[in-house]
C-alpha atoms as an extended CHARMM CRD file, in Angstrom:
* protein
*
       134  EXT
         1         1  MET       CA             -0.0130000000       -0.0250000000        0.0020000000  PROA      1               0.0000000000
         2         2  GLU       CA              2.8670000000        2.3770000000        0.8150000000  PROA      2               0.0000000000
         3         3  TYR       CA              4.3200000000        1.6550000000       -2.5990000000  PROA      3               0.0000000000
         4         4  ASP       CA              1.0710000000        2.8510000000       -4.3250000000  PROA      4               0.0000000000
         5         5  LYS       CA              1.1410000000        6.1410000000       -2.4130000000  PROA      5               0.0000000000
         6         6  MET       CA              4.7640000000        6.7410000000       -3.3430000000  PROA      6               0.0000000000
         7         7  LEU       CA              3.9870000000        5.9600000000       -6.9720000000  PROA      7               0.0000000000
         8         8  ASP       CA              1.0430000000        8.3360000000       -7.0090000000  PROA      8               0.0000000000
         9         9  ARG       CA              3.1950000000       11.0520000000       -5.4690000000  PROA      9               0.0000000000
        10        10  LEU       CA              5.8720000000       10.4830000000       -8.1090000000  PROA      10              0.0000000000
        11        11  TYR       CA              3.3370000000       10.7740000000      -10.9310000000  PROA      11              0.0000000000
        12        12  MET       CA              2.0590000000       14.0550000000       -9.4690000000  PROA      12              0.0000000000
        13        13  MET       CA              5.6380000000       15.4520000000       -9.5360000000  PROA      13              0.0000000000
        14        14  LEU       CA              6.2910000000       14.6020000000      -13.2110000000  PROA      14              0.0000000000
        15        15  PRO       CA              6.0640000000       17.4490000000      -15.7190000000  PROA      15              0.0000000000
        16        16  GLU       CA              2.8290000000       17.5910000000      -17.7450000000  PROA      16              0.0000000000
        17        17  LYS       CA              4.4750000000       16.8040000000      -21.0870000000  PROA      17              0.0000000000
        18        18  THR       CA              6.0200000000       13.6380000000      -19.7150000000  PROA      18              0.0000000000
        19        19  THR       CA              2.6860000000       12.2630000000      -18.4970000000  PROA      19              0.0000000000
        20        20  SER       CA              0.6920000000       13.1900000000      -21.6080000000  PROA      20              0.0000000000
        21        21  LYS       CA              0.2160000000       10.5860000000      -24.2790000000  PROA      21              0.0000000000
        22        22  ALA       CA              0.1290000000       13.0590000000      -27.2390000000  PROA      22              0.0000000000
        23        23  ARG       CA              2.3040000000       11.8830000000      -30.1270000000  PROA      23              0.0000000000
        24        24  PHE       CA              4.9280000000       14.2000000000      -31.4720000000  PROA      24              0.0000000000
        25        25  GLU       CA              5.3300000000       13.8260000000      -35.1890000000  PROA      25              0.0000000000
        26        26  MET       CA              8.8020000000       14.5080000000      -36.6310000000  PROA      26              0.0000000000
        27        27  PRO       CA              8.6910000000       16.9710000000      -39.5340000000  PROA      27              0.0000000000
        28        28  GLY       CA              9.6610000000       15.8500000000      -42.9680000000  PROA      28              0.0000000000
        29        29  LEU       CA             11.8950000000       17.8160000000      -45.2750000000  PROA      29              0.0000000000
        30        30  ASP       CA             10.5500000000       19.6300000000      -48.3610000000  PROA      30              0.0000000000
        31        31  ILE       CA             13.3070000000       18.8300000000      -50.9200000000  PROA      31              0.0000000000
        32        32  GLY       CA             13.5520000000       20.3060000000      -54.3950000000  PROA      32              0.0000000000
        33        33  PHE       CA             16.0920000000       20.9720000000      -57.1120000000  PROA      33              0.0000000000
        34        34  GLN       CA             17.2410000000       24.0860000000      -58.8750000000  PROA      34              0.0000000000
        35        35  GLY       CA             19.6940000000       23.2980000000      -61.6700000000  PROA      35              0.0000000000
        36        36  LYS       CA             22.5290000000       21.3520000000      -60.0950000000  PROA      36              0.0000000000
        37        37  LYS       CA             21.6220000000       22.3120000000      -56.5750000000  PROA      37              0.0000000000
        38        38  THR       CA             19.4460000000       20.6260000000      -53.9650000000  PROA      38              0.0000000000
        39        39  LEU       CA             17.1320000000       22.7690000000      -51.8930000000  PROA      39              0.0000000000
        40        40  ILE       CA             15.6440000000       22.0210000000      -48.4750000000  PROA      40              0.0000000000
        41        41  ARG       CA             12.8320000000       24.5470000000      -48.5060000000  PROA      41              0.0000000000
        42        42  ASN       CA             11.5930000000       24.0670000000      -44.9140000000  PROA      42              0.0000000000
        43        43  PHE       CA             15.0290000000       23.9020000000      -43.3500000000  PROA      43              0.0000000000
        44        44  SER       CA             14.5110000000       26.5560000000      -40.6330000000  PROA      44              0.0000000000
        45        45  GLN       CA             10.9860000000       25.4310000000      -39.8020000000  PROA      45              0.0000000000
        46        46  ALA       CA             11.9580000000       21.7480000000      -39.4430000000  PROA      46              0.0000000000
        47        47  LEU       CA             14.8020000000       22.5800000000      -37.0440000000  PROA      47              0.0000000000
        48        48  LYS       CA             12.6690000000       24.9680000000      -35.0240000000  PROA      48              0.0000000000
        49        49  THR       CA             10.0630000000       22.1470000000      -34.6470000000  PROA      49              0.0000000000
        50        50  VAL       CA             12.6920000000       19.7240000000      -33.2100000000  PROA      50              0.0000000000
        51        51  GLY       CA             14.3060000000       22.5350000000      -31.1060000000  PROA      51              0.0000000000
        52        52  ARG       CA             17.7710000000       22.5620000000      -32.6770000000  PROA      52              0.0000000000
        53        53  GLU       CA             19.9680000000       25.3130000000      -34.1440000000  PROA      53              0.0000000000
        54        54  GLU       CA             20.2170000000       25.6720000000      -37.8840000000  PROA      54              0.0000000000
        55        55  ARG       CA             23.9660000000       25.8220000000      -37.7530000000  PROA      55              0.0000000000
        56        56  GLN       CA             24.2100000000       22.3780000000      -36.1820000000  PROA      56              0.0000000000
        57        57  PHE       CA             22.3010000000       20.5550000000      -38.9330000000  PROA      57              0.0000000000
        58        58  TYR       CA             24.0920000000       22.6890000000      -41.5090000000  PROA      58              0.0000000000
        59        59  LYS       CA             27.4620000000       21.3970000000      -40.2410000000  PROA      59              0.0000000000
        60        60  TYR       CA             26.1140000000       17.8490000000      -40.0500000000  PROA      60              0.0000000000
        61        61  VAL       CA             24.7410000000       17.7200000000      -43.5940000000  PROA      61              0.0000000000
        62        62  THR       CA             27.7690000000       19.4170000000      -45.1970000000  PROA      62              0.0000000000
        63        63  LYS       CA             30.0860000000       16.9820000000      -43.3920000000  PROA      63              0.0000000000
        64        64  GLU       CA             28.0640000000       13.9100000000      -44.3870000000  PROA      64              0.0000000000
        65        65  THR       CA             27.5730000000       14.9710000000      -48.0220000000  PROA      65              0.0000000000
        66        66  ALA       CA             31.1010000000       16.4330000000      -48.3710000000  PROA      66              0.0000000000
        67        67  THR       CA             29.7470000000       19.4250000000      -50.2130000000  PROA      67              0.0000000000
        68        68  ALA       CA             29.3010000000       23.1790000000      -49.6480000000  PROA      68              0.0000000000
        69        69  ALA       CA             25.9560000000       24.6510000000      -48.7360000000  PROA      69              0.0000000000
        70        70  THR       CA             24.3700000000       28.0370000000      -48.0790000000  PROA      70              0.0000000000
        71        71  MET       CA             21.6080000000       29.0750000000      -45.6660000000  PROA      71              0.0000000000
        72        72  GLU       CA             19.2900000000       31.8950000000      -46.5720000000  PROA      72              0.0000000000
        73        73  GLU       CA             15.6470000000       32.8430000000      -45.9950000000  PROA      73              0.0000000000
        74        74  GLY       CA             14.8940000000       29.6600000000      -44.0980000000  PROA      74              0.0000000000
        75        75  LYS       CA             16.2270000000       27.4080000000      -46.8930000000  PROA      75              0.0000000000
        76        76  LEU       CA             19.3550000000       25.3090000000      -47.1760000000  PROA      76              0.0000000000
        77        77  THR       CA             20.9130000000       25.0030000000      -50.6210000000  PROA      77              0.0000000000
        78        78  LEU       CA             23.3860000000       22.1630000000      -51.1860000000  PROA      78              0.0000000000
        79        79  ASN       CA             25.8450000000       22.3290000000      -54.1130000000  PROA      79              0.0000000000
        80        80  GLY       CA             25.1320000000       19.1950000000      -56.1530000000  PROA      80              0.0000000000
        81        81  LYS       CA             22.0830000000       17.0090000000      -56.7490000000  PROA      81              0.0000000000
        82        82  PHE       CA             21.2250000000       14.5760000000      -53.9580000000  PROA      82              0.0000000000
        83        83  PHE       CA             18.3290000000       12.1520000000      -54.0710000000  PROA      83              0.0000000000
        84        84  ALA       CA             15.5000000000       12.9590000000      -51.6280000000  PROA      84              0.0000000000
        85        85  ASP       CA             15.9670000000        9.4430000000      -50.1330000000  PROA      85              0.0000000000
        86        86  ASN       CA             19.5850000000       10.2830000000      -49.2390000000  PROA      86              0.0000000000
        87        87  ILE       CA             18.7230000000       13.6440000000      -47.6760000000  PROA      87              0.0000000000
        88        88  ASN       CA             15.8530000000       12.0640000000      -45.7230000000  PROA      88              0.0000000000
        89        89  ARG       CA             18.1650000000        9.3030000000      -44.5120000000  PROA      89              0.0000000000
        90        90  LEU       CA             20.6090000000       11.9620000000      -43.2820000000  PROA      90              0.0000000000
        91        91  TRP       CA             17.7390000000       13.8200000000      -41.5770000000  PROA      91              0.0000000000
        92        92  ASN       CA             16.5910000000       10.5960000000      -39.8260000000  PROA      92              0.0000000000
        93        93  ASN       CA             20.1650000000        9.8050000000      -38.7280000000  PROA      93              0.0000000000
        94        94  TYR       CA             20.5210000000       13.3430000000      -37.4080000000  PROA      94              0.0000000000
        95        95  LEU       CA             17.2420000000       13.0660000000      -35.4610000000  PROA      95              0.0000000000
        96        96  ASN       CA             18.2700000000        9.7160000000      -33.9900000000  PROA      96              0.0000000000
        97        97  GLU       CA             21.6650000000       10.9790000000      -32.9310000000  PROA      97              0.0000000000
        98        98  TYR       CA             20.9930000000       14.5940000000      -31.8390000000  PROA      98              0.0000000000
        99        99  VAL       CA             17.2500000000       14.9030000000      -31.1010000000  PROA      99              0.0000000000
       100       100  LEU       CA             15.6450000000       11.6600000000      -29.8970000000  PROA      100             0.0000000000
       101       101  CYS       CA             16.5490000000       10.2850000000      -26.4900000000  PROA      101             0.0000000000
       102       102  HSD       CA             18.7920000000        7.2280000000      -26.8610000000  PROA      102             0.0000000000
       103       103  GLU       CA             16.8620000000        5.5120000000      -24.0340000000  PROA      103             0.0000000000
       104       104  CYS       CA             13.1850000000        6.3390000000      -24.2780000000  PROA      104             0.0000000000
       105       105  LYS       CA             13.1460000000        7.6370000000      -27.9560000000  PROA      105             0.0000000000
       106       106  LYS       CA             11.2440000000       10.8500000000      -26.9940000000  PROA      106             0.0000000000
       107       107  PRO       CA             12.1550000000       14.1250000000      -28.6390000000  PROA      107             0.0000000000
       108       108  ASP       CA             12.1980000000       16.0210000000      -25.2650000000  PROA      108             0.0000000000
       109       109  THR       CA             15.9440000000       16.5390000000      -25.2050000000  PROA      109             0.0000000000
       110       110  GLN       CA             18.5230000000       19.2640000000      -24.9090000000  PROA      110             0.0000000000
       111       111  ILE       CA             22.1630000000       19.3550000000      -25.8780000000  PROA      111             0.0000000000
       112       112  ILE       CA             24.2110000000       20.4520000000      -22.8820000000  PROA      112             0.0000000000
       113       113  GLU       CA             27.9010000000       20.5730000000      -22.0740000000  PROA      113             0.0000000000
       114       114  ARG       CA             29.1130000000       18.3470000000      -19.2660000000  PROA      114             0.0000000000
       115       115  ASN       CA             32.7710000000       18.2700000000      -18.2590000000  PROA      115             0.0000000000
       116       116  GLY       CA             33.6850000000       19.8740000000      -21.5620000000  PROA      116             0.0000000000
       117       117  VAL       CA             31.8000000000       17.2690000000      -23.5500000000  PROA      117             0.0000000000
       118       118  LYS       CA             28.4520000000       17.7990000000      -25.3250000000  PROA      118             0.0000000000
       119       119  VAL       CA             25.8020000000       15.3040000000      -24.2640000000  PROA      119             0.0000000000
       120       120  LEU       CA             22.1050000000       14.7490000000      -24.9470000000  PROA      120             0.0000000000
       121       121  LYS       CA             19.9510000000       15.1750000000      -21.8420000000  PROA      121             0.0000000000
       122       122  CYS       CA             16.3810000000       13.8980000000      -21.8840000000  PROA      122             0.0000000000
       123       123  THR       CA             13.9160000000       15.9990000000      -19.9420000000  PROA      123             0.0000000000
       124       124  ALA       CA             11.3410000000       13.1330000000      -20.0720000000  PROA      124             0.0000000000
       125       125  CYS       CA             13.3010000000       10.2550000000      -18.5250000000  PROA      125             0.0000000000
       126       126  GLY       CA             16.4720000000       12.0170000000      -17.2820000000  PROA      126             0.0000000000
       127       127  ALA       CA             18.8980000000        9.9320000000      -19.3810000000  PROA      127             0.0000000000
       128       128  ILE       CA             22.2290000000       11.4710000000      -20.4410000000  PROA      128             0.0000000000
       129       129  SER       CA             23.8550000000       10.1210000000      -23.5680000000  PROA      129             0.0000000000
       130       130  ALA       CA             27.1000000000       10.9460000000      -25.3520000000  PROA      130             0.0000000000
       131       131  ILE       CA             26.7740000000       12.3580000000      -28.8410000000  PROA      131             0.0000000000
       132       132  ARG       CA             29.2430000000       12.5800000000      -31.6840000000  PROA      132             0.0000000000
       133       133  LYS       CA             31.0410000000       15.8810000000      -32.1150000000  PROA      133             0.0000000000
       134       134  LEU       CA             30.1370000000       17.7960000000      -35.1870000000  PROA      134             0.0000000000
C-alpha cells in the first residue's frame, strides 16, 4: 500500500508533457532541385520544430555529403544533386543521434555541455547520452 502512495506522489511530480500521451510527429523535409543544386525549403521550420539550431544541422549535412551549402531565407541550398531518399536518410540519422533520447526515444531533449563534452539530456526520462562531435 505504501508503494502505491509513493508511486502516486511520483506521478504528481512529473512534468505535464512527460505524462501526456500526445504523439509528437517528426517533420519531414521539403526537398527540391534548382539546376545542379538541392534545396531544403523548410530547413529553418523543421529545425525549429525539433528545437535545434540551424547551424548544427548545416554542419552535419555538409560533413556527411562532403559538399558546400548556403543558408538563406529559411532554406538550405546544397551544391550538387542529392536524391531525396539520401537527404531524408541523413535527416533521420541526425534526429536519432541529436534529437531523440537514446533511451526512451522521445524528442524532449537538450544538448548540454558536461565536463567539456556535449551530451544529450532527456527531460522526459532524465537519461544522459554521449553524442558525436560535429
